N, C-alpha and C positions, 0 to 999 in steps of 0.2 A: 189161673189164677193164684197166688199168695195172700192169705191174709194173715198178714202180720201184726198186731198191734194195734186193729183200727186201718189199715192199712195196706193195700193189694198192689203186688208187685208184676209189672208183665215187662216182657223183653222184647225191644225190636231192635234186627242185629242182622248182618252184613256175613254170608261166610267167607271161608277163606282157607287154605288147607294150613294147619296147624296142630301143636301137638294134643293131643283128645285129652279130654279135660272131665269134669265132673258135669255135667247139662243141669241147668238149672228148672226146680220142677214147677214150672208154669207155664202158662202159654207162653211160644216165640213165634213174631211177626218178622219173616226174610224179607228183607230189604232188597239184596239183589248180593253178588259176589264179588268181591276183591282180590286183590293181587297180594299176597304176602309182602310186606316191607318198602313196598312197589303204592309209594305215595303219588304220585302225580298222575298213574293209571288209575286212581281209584276216583279222581276228577267226574268220567262219565257214569259210574254204577253211582256212586252218588247223587249227580244231576237226577238221573233218573228215579233214586227213590224218594225224592223233594217231597213230592205231595203226596206218598203215601206216611212217610213221616211226621208231615203237616197234620196230616186224618187224625195218628194215633196221641199229636202233642192234645190237640183240641182236647181228648177226652182224660187229658192226663192234669194233674196237681202240680207235680215233678218231672223236672227231666233229668235222669243220672246219664250223664255220658264218659266213656272211656277215653281220654286222651283226647289232645288240642284239635285231632281231624274230628274226629266226633261231636265235639264241645259248638265248630263251627257250622259244621252241616246241621245240629241240634238249630243253634241260633237262626240259621236262614231261614231254617224249617218253620220257627215258630216264631216268625217276623210277626209285632204285631198281638201274639197272642197273650204275650206278657207271665208267661209259665216259667215260673224258677227253674236256672239251671245248676246245675251243681255237676264241676268236673272232678275225675281221678284221674291221677297220673301215676303210670310206674315208672314210666324209665322218663329221664331227661337226656334228648339224644345230642348224636355231635353236635348238630347244624345247629342246635340250641345254645351251645357258648362258645363256637368260633369266634373268631377275630374277625373283625371285614364287614364290609357293607355286609355282604348275605345273613352272616350273626344277627347284625342290630336288625335286621330285617324281621328276622323270626322270634327275637325277643322282642319287638315292639310288637307283633301278633301274638305273641303271648301273653304279653301285658294286657293288650287290650281285651282278646277273649276271657285270661282269666275276671281280670274285673270286672266285666259282664256277667259273671256266673255268681251265686250266692253263697257257693260252700267249693272247698278246695281239700281233697279230698288225697293222699299223699302216701305212698309205703313204703315210705323213709320220712322220719321228721327231717332228714338233711337236708333234702328235696325243697322245703316248704322254708326254711334256716337262709340255708346257705343261695337259693334261687330264683328264689321267688319272692323273697323278702329282701333281701342282703341287696344281691343283684337287680334285679326288676322294679322294683319297686311295690309290685301288690299286697293290697294291704286285704284283700279275700279272707275270710276268716277261716280256717283251716285245721283238720282233722289226720293224726295218723291213723293210719290202718295199717299197719303191715304184712309180709305177708308169712303172717303164723300158722298156725293149725290150730282147725276148731276143736271146740270139746270133744264133740263125740266121734271126731279122728285120734284125740290124744286119749282117750280112754280105751277104745280098743288097740290102741298101742300098749298100753301100760300092762293091757291081759295080755298081748303075744309076749314072745321074749325077747329081751333088750339087749343080752347078748349072747355072745358064745355059748350053746348048750354045754351042756358037763355030760355030753353020751359024742361028742366030736374033737377032734384031736384039737392041743392047743395053741393060738396062732404062734409059738415060736418052734411048732413041729411041720408045719406048712405054710403053704403059700400063702401071703396078706392079699385078702381081695378087698379093692377098690371099685365103689362103682359112681362112675359119672349118668346121671339120672337128668332129664329134663330135654330142653333143646341144644340141641347135641353141635351147637356151630361154631364153636369156638376153636379154629384150625393150631392155635399156639396148645392148647390142653389136647386136644390128638397128637400131637407132636408128642408134648413129654410123655404120655399115657401109653403111646407107642414104644418111644424110645425108652422106657421103663422095661414093657414087656418083653422086646428084643432083648433090653441088656442084662437082665436078670428074670429069665422063664422061669426057674422052679422057685423063685420066689414071692413073684409077684402076679395076680391073676386081675385084670379087669372087666368087670361088667358095665354094659353099655346099654342104655335102655333111651326110649321116646324118639324125639323125630331128627332121625339123621340128615343133615343136608344133603349128600348127594351118594348116589349109585356107586363112585370111585371109594367113596371111603368104605364101602360096604366090601367092597372089593380088596381092597388094601389089609383086612383085616380074615379075611376068608382061611387062609391057610395057617393062622396063629392060634394054635392050640389054646393059650393063656387068655385071650382075649374074645369076652360070648357079646354076641348083639343080642339083646331081649325082643326087640322088638317096640312098640309103642306099647303103652302104658296109660290107664286110667285112674286118673287119681280122685280119692285117697284111695279108692276095694284095692287097687295093688300096691301098694306100699308097703305091707309088711313085708308082702313077697321079696320085694326088692330090697327094702333095706337085711331084714333079719337075715338075709344070705350076705353082708359084704364085713368087713371089720371096719373099714373108714371111705370118706364120703369125699368125695372131688367137689369143691366148690369153692375152686378157685380160679381167679382174674386171670388173665395175663398180666404181663409187665404192665403197669400203671404209669403213663406218662404223666406230664404236669399239670396237662389240658384235658386229660382225661377222668371229668368229672363226675361223670355218672359211676365209672367205676369205683370211686371216691364216696359216691353217695347211697348206692344202693344195699337193696338188703335184700338178698335169693330167697326161694324157699327152699332152696338145698341147704341152707345152713339151720330153718329150722325147724326142718323134717329130720336134721342127721342128730339135733340133741331129743326133736322125739324118740326116736327110737336107738339113744345112747350111742349112737355111733359117733365117733371123733371123726375130726373134716380136716381136710388142708382148706385152708384160705392167703390169701395175700397178705402183704405187708403194706399197709396203707389204706384199708377198703375199713369199712363199716364193719365185717364181720370180725373183723382181725383184733379190735377192740376186745371183743367180748370172749375171743378164744386165747386170749392175752389173758385177760384178767379171772377168766375160772378154769385155766389151763388145760383146753378140752382139745388139743387140737394140734397140728403143724403149719407152723406161717412161713410159708414159700416168702424169701427172697430173689432166687436165683432170675436170670432173665434168656438166658440160656436154654434148649430142651436138654442137653449132654448136663449141663450145670445142676440142671433139678434134677435129674435125676437121682444124680448121685446124694443130691439132700434126701431124696426120700428114700433111695438105699440106704443109708447112713443111720435111716430108726431101727432103735432097740424095740426088741418084745416089753421091758421094763419099764421102758417111756408110753408105747402102747397102753401097758396097762394102767401107769398112774391118767391116763387120759379119758380111758375107761370107764374108770373107777371116778374120776373125776365128775362124769360124764353123768351119774347115780345120784349128783348131790344138788344137780340145774334146780333153782326155780321154777315151777309150772308158768310162772307169766313170762320168762323169759321166752319162749315157742311158744303159747297156746295162748288165743286169744281167748282175753275173759268180760271188761265188759262193754269193749268196742263198739257191735253190736246194738247195745242199749243210748253210746255217747252218740250214735249215726242214726239210730230212730227218735231220738229224739230231739238234733238238729235238725233231721229231716219233717217232723212235725212242725216247730218253728217256722220251717220255712214255708211249709204248703199250707197251714193253716192257720198263719199267721199266731202262734205259739198256743190255739187250739189242735185236741185232733182232728185229725183228718175226717171225713164220713165214709161209709163203708165206698163209694164208688171210687174213691181217691187210689189213684195209678199211678206207682212209680216207673217210668219209661226209662231203660237203658237202650 
């Protein structure tokens, strides 16, 4: 268990195939295994895990649930135990905002679940304002904790090289290296980046790292000398090695339709990591990141829809433009990409929820 300001933290979780990350340094109770992205198939393992989760909830003061499905699971497992539930929302899925009966049913479920929770944590302030408040009318108190980088990682990044080292050829004399890291599941991004690599083999080198969705994708790039897949990586330890060897970050969404609300509201990790390592970024017009990219002048805002058109947008970038973006990166305020007071704010709210405004006892356990 982690002891944080009088509050112990433990984890109860389902295993699933996913992008590798930093494991929490505390006890982890495994409840079973679920399929990635298949919510209907999660019903059976979740039903089988109810009894164990109920036992864990009995020894907890607060239950912290990631996502609506886990919040429903925790509310069912803790029925009658009167343990407060906190829900964290990382994305608003398409089914939650779609028109028609199915969308209305999901929004009704969202409203019910979130209203039963004591606190709503969102990774983008836009989720709380536009979806939960304005759209479905939830009044649960909320706190935004964006996908920013924690202080220790940021300090380590500051001590590493942030831009191209002096003993390396300048960008105007070599290929631009574009990094696409994380969950590599966007087929439109693959299409654009591979078209770019094929069309301009001497000018661009694409670096890929993370969870590749299919073997066919890897086969597609096997014979492309200017596309390199580095495999899975762990955050934050592997981030300097990835970002210090690229010139720009691909944090661009596919074309945003009128009803692509998650793309309009979400804030991805890649944007904050790019800022931390001083790498100009590609982003999509109309998303939350584009406002910061435009305001601080730290990258290229993509407008095109057809992959070949976007390829030409990227190919038109000059060395002077990149240099201006890179210089602007050096001037960014730390709080744009680094977590500052969020942990203290979350702790204060959890203490108030779990202890009635008083510090929880040493037994108090926050279960996820």
